[in-house]
MINUMAR-761771 format. One line per 5 residues: their letters; for each residue x, y, z of N, C-alpha, C, O, CB. Coordinates in steps of 0.02 Angstrom, whole numbers, plus 50000, padded with zeros to 5 digits. Glycine has a CB too. Layout:
! residues N
a = X/Y/Z/X/Y/Z/X/Y/Z/X/Y/Z/X/Y/Z  ...
END
This chain:
! residues 103
mqilf = 53146/56051/53565/53124/56120/53566/53139/56154/53499/53100/56197/53477/53159/56159/53623  53193/56135/53466/53210/56165/53401/53158/56145/53348/53141/56186/53305/53280/56142/53380  53134/56084/53350/53085/56062/53300/53020/56101/53307/52990/56121/53257/53071/55986/53308  52999/56114/53369/52939/56153/53381/52948/56225/53356/52903/56254/53327/52921/56153/53456  53008/56253/53368/53023/56321/53346/53018/56326/53270/52987/56373/53244/53094/56342/53369
yfviv = 53047/56279/53234/53045/56281/53161/52974/56266/53135/52954/56294/53083/53094/56231/53132  52937/56224/53169/52868/56211/53149/52826/56274/53156/52785/56289/53112/52838/56155/53192  52835/56311/53210/52797/56373/53220/52817/56425/53168/52775/56464/53145/52808/56400/53291  52881/56426/53148/52903/56473/53096/52868/56456/53030/52845/56502/52995/52980/56470/53087  52864/56393/53013/52831/56373/52950/52757/56390/52952/52730/56416/52903/52840/56297/52938
vhivv = 52724/56377/53008/52653/56394/53015/52643/56470/53011/52596/56494/52980/52624/56367/53082  52688/56507/53041/52685/56580/53040/52691/56607/52969/52654/56653/52950/52741/56610/53085  52737/56580/52930/52746/56603/52861/52685/56586/52819/52662/56627/52779/52810/56572/52831  52659/56525/52827/52601/56505/52788/52540/56548/52805/52503/56570/52761/52585/56430/52800  52530/56561/52869/52473/56601/52890/52481/56673/52867/52432/56705/52847/52465/56599/52967
slfli = 52542/56700/52868/52551/56769/52845/52538/56775/52771/52508/56824/52749/52622/56792/52862  52560/56727/52730/52545/56729/52659/52471/56721/52646/52443/56754/52602/52584/56674/52622  52437/56677/52684/52365/56668/52678/52329/56732/52697/52280/56751/52664/52341/56610/52721  52351/56766/52749/52320/56828/52772/52328/56883/52719/52281/56920/52707/52351/56851/52838  52386/56887/52689/52396/56936/52635/52348/56922/52577/52318/56968/52551/52470/56935/52611
gvvli = 52342/56859/52558/52298/56841/52503/52225/56856/52518/52189/56882/52475/52306/56769/52486  52202/56839/52578/52132/56850/52596/52116/56925/52599/52062/56945/52578/52116/56817/52663  52162/56964/52624/52149/57037/52627/52147/57067/52557/52107/57111/52543/52204/57072/52669  52191/57043/52512/52190/57070/52445/52130/57049/52404/52110/57084/52358/52253/57049/52409  52099/56992/52420/52040/56968/52384/51978/57009/52403/51933/57017/52362/52028/56894/52398
qqgrs = 51975/57034/52463/51915/57068/52487/51902/57132/52448/51948/57166/52424/51921/57085/52561  51838/57147/52442/51817/57209/52409/51804/57261/52462/51794/57245/52521/51755/57197/52365  51803/57323/52441/51787/57377/52487/51712/57379/52503/51674/57337/52479/51808/57443/52457  51692/57427/52543/51621/57432/52562/51576/57446/52502/51522/57416/52497/51612/57486/52615  51596/57490/52457/51555/57507/52400/51592/57491/52336/51601/57535/52294/51535/57582/52402
adlag = 51614/57430/52329/51655/57412/52272/51613/57386/52213/51641/57375/52159/51704/57359/52292  51548/57376/52221/51508/57352/52165/51489/57410/52119/51510/57466/52130/51445/57316/52190  51450/57396/52067/51433/57446/52017/51391/57503/52045/51400/57560/52025/51397/57413/51959  51346/57488/52091/51304/57540/52121/51346/57587/52165/51330/57646/52169/51247/57509/52162  51397/57561/52197/51439/57603/52239/51483/57650/52199/51505/57701/52225/51483/57559/52283
afggq = 51495/57634/52136/51535/57678/52094/51500/57744/52080/51533/57795/52069/51553/57643/52028  51433/57743/52080/51395/57804/52066/51362/57832/52129/51317/57874/52124/51342/57790/52014  51384/57811/52187/51358/57838/52249/51296/57804/52275/51269/57825/52326/51343/57909/52239  51272/57752/52243/51212/57717/52266/51228/57669/52323/51284/57644/52328/51180/57679/52209  51180/57657/52365/51189/57611/52422/51165/57541/52407/51182/57495/52444/51154/57638/52483
gsqta = 51126/57532/52355/51099/57466/52339/51150/57422/52304/51200/57447/52277/51037/57473/52295  51138/57358/52304/51182/57311/52272/51148/57282/52210/51087/57282/52206/51203/57255/52320  51187/57259/52162/51160/57232/52101/51129/57163/52110/51083/57145/52074/51213/57228/52048  51152/57125/52158/51125/57058/52170/51092/57055/52239/51104/57098/52281/51180/57004/52164  51051/57004/52248/51014/57000/52311/51058/56977/52369/51060/57011/52421/50955/56953/52304
fgpra = 51094/56921/52362/51132/56894/52418/51205/56878/52401/51242/56856/52445/51098/56833/52444  51225/56887/52340/51291/56866/52318/51351/56896/52354/51388/56860/52386/51298/56880/52247  51361/56961/52351/51421/56990/52380/51424/56986/52456/51479/56980/52484/51426/57062/52359  51368/56988/52490/51368/56989/52563/51390/56921/52591/51426/56919/52641/51299/57007/52590  51369/56867/52560/51388/56800/52585/51463/56789/52576/51495/56761/52620/51349/56746/52548
aanvl = 51490/56811/52520/51562/56804/52509/51601/56849/52557/51654/56830/52581/51581/56821/52437  51573/56908/52572/51607/56954/52618/51608/56925/52688/51658/56933/52724/51571/57022/52618  51556/56890/52709/51555/56861/52776/51607/56806/52782/51641/56801/52833/51486/56833/52792  51614/56764/52731/51663/56710/52733/51733/56739/52734/51776/56717/52772/51654/56663/52674  51746/56789/52691/51812/56820/52690/51828/56857/52754/51885/56859/52776/51817/56868/52631
trltt = 51778/56887/52784/51788/56922/52848/51807/56872/52903/51851/56885/52943/51726/56962/52868  51773/56817/52904/51789/56765/52954/51858/56735/52943/51895/56723/52990/51736/56710/52954  51875/56723/52880/51942/56697/52864/51996/56747/52884/52048/56728/52910/51948/56681/52790  51983/56811/52873/52031/56863/52892/52039/56865/52968/52094/56870/52993/52009/56931/52865  51983/56862/53003/51986/56865/53076/52024/56807/53106/52068/56816/53148/51915/56867/53105
wsaii = 52009/56746/53083/52042/56687/53111/52116/56684/53091/52158/56663/53131/52007/56624/53088  52132/56704/53030/52202/56703/53012/52241/56757/53049/52300/56747/53064/52210/56713/52936  52210/56813/53064/52243/56865/53104/52254/56841/53176/52306/56855/53205/52203/56930/53104  52206/56805/53204/52213/56777/53271/52270/56726/53273/52311/56726/53319/52147/56745/53295  52272/56682/53223/52326/56632/53220/52393/56666/53210/52443/56644/53239/52312/56581/53163
fmcts = 52395/56718/53169/52457/56756/53158/52483/56786/53223/52543/56782/53238/52446/56811/53106  52439/56815/53263/52460/56845/53326/52483/56792/53376/52532/56802/53412/52403/56886/53357  52448/56736/53378/52469/56681/53423/52536/56652/53404/52578/56638/53447/52416/56626/53423  52548/56643/53339/52613/56617/53318/52668/56669/53331/52725/56650/53346/52612/56597/53244  52653/56733/53324/52702/56785/53338/52723/56783/53412/52783/56785/53427/52675/56854/53321
lslvv = 52675/56779/53456/52690/56776/53527/52726/56711/53545/52772/56712/53586/52626/56782/53569  52706/56656/53516/52740/56593/53532/52811/56592/53504/52854/56560/53534/52700/56534/53504  52824/56625/53448/52892/56629/53423/52937/56669/53470/52995/56651/53480/52893/56662/53354  52910/56721/53499/52949/56760/53548/52965/56718/53609/53022/56719/53633/52911/56824/53568  52916/56683/53634/52927/56642/53694/52976/56585/53679/53021/56572/53719/52860/56613/53719
lynrt = 52968/56552/53623/53013/56497/53606/53084/56522/53593/53132/56488/53611/52988/56460/53544  53092/56580/53563/53159/56607/53550/53193/56625/53616/53252/56612/53625/53155/56669/53505  53155/56655/53662/53184/56672/53727/53204/56611/53766/53254/56612/53803/53135/56714/53768  53167/56557/53760/53184/56496/53796/53245/56461/53766/53285/56432/53803/53125/56448/53796  53253/56464/53700/53310/56430/53669/53375/56470/53678/53428/56440/53688/53297/56419/53596
tgshs = 53371/56536/53676/53432/56576/53682/53448/56593/53755/53506/56605/53771/53426/56640/53643  53400/56594/53798/53411/56609/53868/53414/56683/53883/53427/56702/53940/53473/56576/53891  53405/56726/53833/53407/56798/53846/53339/56822/53869/53287/56793/53852/53430/56837/53783  53340/56875/53908/53278/56901/53935/53265/56973/53914/53211/56999/53927/53278/56896/54010  53313/57004/53882/53305/57074/53863/53341/57086/53797/53391/57054/53781/53332/57120/53918
vlega = 53315/57133/53760/53347/57152/53698/53410/57192/53712/53459/57188/53675/53299/57193/53654  53410/57229/53767/53466/57272/53785/53516/57239/53832/53555/57273/53864/53441/57335/53816  53515/57173/53835/53557/57137/53882/53632/57147/53869/53670/57154/53916/53541/57063/53880  53653/57148/53807/53724/57155/53791/53744/57226/53771/53801/57236/53749/53742/57109/53736  53700/57274/53779/53715/57342/53757/53760/57377/53807/53755/57367/53868/53650/57382/53749
rpapi = 53806/57418/53781/53850/57458/53824/53817/57525/53837/53781/57551/53794/53920/57468/53791  53829/57554/53895/53800/57621/53909/53835/57674/53867/53893/57667/53849/53805/57638/53984  53799/57726/53851/53826/57781/53811/53877/57819/53852/53868/57828/53913/53769/57828/53787  53931/57843/53821/53980/57882/53858/53952/57949/53880/53913/57981/53845/54043/57893/53816  53972/57969/53940/53948/58032/53968/53999/58086/53950/54059/58080/53964/53938/58026/54045
sapak = 53975/58139/53920/54019/58194/53902/54010/58253/53950/53958/58259/53983/54005/58216/53829  54060/58295/53952/54057/58354/53995/54010/58406/53964/54004/58409/53903/54127/58384/54006  53977/58445/54005/53932/58496/53978/53972/58550/53940/54031/58560/53954/53891/58528/54035  53940/58583/53894/53972/58635/53855/53985/58695/53898/53946/58711/53942/53930/58653/53794  54041/58730/53884/54058/58791/53920/54018/58848/53892/54010/58854/53831/54133/58806/53917
psk = 53994/58891/53936/53954/58949/53910/54000/58997/53872/54057/59008/53891/53919/58986/53969  53974/59025/53818/54012/59074/53780/53984/59143/53791/53926/59152/53807/54011/59056/53705  54029/59193/53781/54008/59263/53793/53995/59299/53730/53977/59358/53731/54059/59300/53832
END
């Protein structure tokens, strides 16, 4: 079980770094030269849109893998430690007496 836990951690770190890189590579909606002056047209016929579709798909799949590894890390951690709650070892707060009214 420990080997699987560490494997998922490594996959999680690699996917998170990949996700950061893919998001930073993407351009905004109007990032080309025509968008700088308020135009809606693009300078090339098919260039930017094809790259945007590939980057969008890479972002989507890496985000899905990131969420799955996050959930599996929680499940694996709970199984290895045996705890079921974050507040399992917490002490209750001390109860104080109410303040006396002043005149």
